[in-house]
C-alpha positions as CSV (number, residue, x, y, z in Angstrom):
1,M,0.2,0.4,-0.2
2,S,1.2,3.5,-0.8
3,F,0.2,6.9,0.5
4,S,1.1,10.4,-0.4
5,Q,-0.2,13.6,1.5
6,T,1.3,16.9,1.8
7,L,0.4,19.4,4.6
8,I,1.8,23.1,4.3
9,I,1.0,26.4,6.2
10,G,1.8,29.5,4.3
11,H,0.9,32.7,2.7
12,L,-0.7,32.8,-0.8
13,G,2.3,34.9,-2.9
14,A,-0.6,36.5,-5.3
15,N,-4.3,36.4,-6.0
16,P,-5.6,32.7,-7.1
17,E,-6.1,32.3,-10.8
18,M,-9.1,30.7,-12.2
19,K,-9.1,28.9,-15.6
20,Y,-11.2,26.3,-17.1
21,T,-10.5,23.2,-19.4
22,K,-12.0,22.7,-22.6
23,S,-14.8,20.7,-21.1
24,S,-15.4,23.6,-18.8
25,K,-13.8,22.0,-15.7
26,A,-13.0,25.3,-13.1
27,I,-9.1,25.2,-12.1
28,L,-7.9,27.5,-9.5
29,T,-4.0,28.1,-9.1
30,F,-2.2,29.6,-6.7
31,S,1.1,29.5,-4.7
32,V,1.7,29.1,-0.9
33,G,4.8,30.4,0.4
34,V,6.4,28.7,3.4
35,A,9.6,30.2,5.3
36,E,11.9,27.8,6.4
37,Y,12.4,26.8,9.9
38,L,15.5,28.2,11.7
39,P,16.7,26.7,14.8
40,P,16.9,29.2,17.9
41,S,20.8,28.6,17.8
42,A,20.7,30.6,14.3
43,P,22.2,34.2,14.2
44,K,19.6,36.6,15.1
45,D,20.1,38.6,12.0
46,Q,19.6,35.4,9.4
47,K,16.3,35.5,7.7
48,P,14.6,32.5,6.6
49,K,14.1,31.5,3.0
50,T,10.6,31.2,1.7
51,H,9.8,28.2,-0.4
52,W,7.0,28.2,-3.1
53,H,4.3,25.6,-3.6
54,K,2.4,25.5,-6.4
55,C,-1.4,24.4,-5.8
56,R,-4.6,23.6,-7.7
57,V,-8.1,22.9,-6.3
58,W,-10.6,21.4,-9.1
59,D,-14.4,21.9,-10.1
60,K,-17.0,23.3,-7.9
61,R,-14.3,23.5,-4.8
62,A,-12.3,25.9,-6.9
63,E,-15.5,28.1,-7.6
64,T,-16.4,28.6,-4.0
65,L,-12.9,29.3,-3.0
66,Q,-11.8,31.7,-5.4
67,P,-13.7,34.6,-4.2
68,Q,-12.7,34.1,-0.6
69,L,-8.7,33.8,-1.2
70,K,-6.5,36.9,-2.0
71,K,-2.9,37.7,-1.8
72,G,-1.4,37.3,1.6
73,D,-3.9,35.3,2.9
74,K,-2.6,32.5,5.5
75,V,-3.8,29.3,4.4
76,F,-3.6,25.4,5.7
77,V,-3.5,23.3,2.7
78,K,-3.7,19.5,2.6
79,G,-3.3,17.5,-0.6
80,T,-1.4,15.4,-2.7
81,L,1.9,16.1,-4.7
82,V,1.9,15.4,-8.1
83,Y,3.7,16.1,-11.2
84,D,2.4,18.1,-14.2
85,T,4.3,17.4,-17.4
86,W,3.6,20.0,-20.3
87,Q,5.0,21.1,-23.6
88,D,5.6,24.8,-24.4
89,K,5.2,26.6,-27.9
90,A,9.0,25.7,-28.6
91,N,8.4,22.2,-28.3
92,N,10.4,21.8,-24.8
93,W,8.9,19.3,-22.2
94,H,8.6,20.8,-18.7
95,K,7.7,19.2,-15.4
96,D,6.1,20.8,-12.5
97,A,5.5,19.7,-9.0
98,L,2.4,20.7,-7.3
99,I,0.0,19.9,-4.7
100,D,-3.4,18.9,-5.9
101,V,-5.5,20.6,-2.7
102,H,-8.0,18.0,-0.8
103,Y,-8.3,20.7,1.9
104,L,-7.8,24.1,2.5
105,E,-8.8,26.3,5.5
106,K,-8.0,30.0,6.0
107,M,-6.1,30.7,9.2
108,Y,-7.2,34.0,10.8
109,F,-5.0,34.3,13.5
110,E,-1.0,33.9,13.9
111,N,-1.1,31.7,16.9
112,I,-3.3,28.9,15.8
113,S,-2.6,25.5,16.8
114,I,-3.5,22.5,14.5
115,D,-3.6,18.8,15.7
116,L,-1.8,17.1,12.7
117,D,-3.1,13.7,14.1
118,S,-6.5,14.5,13.2
119,F,-5.6,14.4,9.6
């Protein structure tokens, strides 16, 4: 048996973008920035790097979430890591890692605690 689950907490880097497939399925895409962990022993002037994660939501959930989300919102995202392969106009192939979102919660308070064992 195999299992893949990704959990991230971070901030939206831009307003989400809504697109539709040829068969009229909604796809909401956005990026979530997550600051790397710095141990207490790190120099005080050291700034954490931000790692960006591409995310997407499909169908009705995409249409429901789109008006609720905006740049800078803090979100908790749970989903599956997938790889999207695509070809550009110059016929070059690209492979992107992204998270297919199954659960998203907007976080309104900085000091919120989440019981990760409940997922």
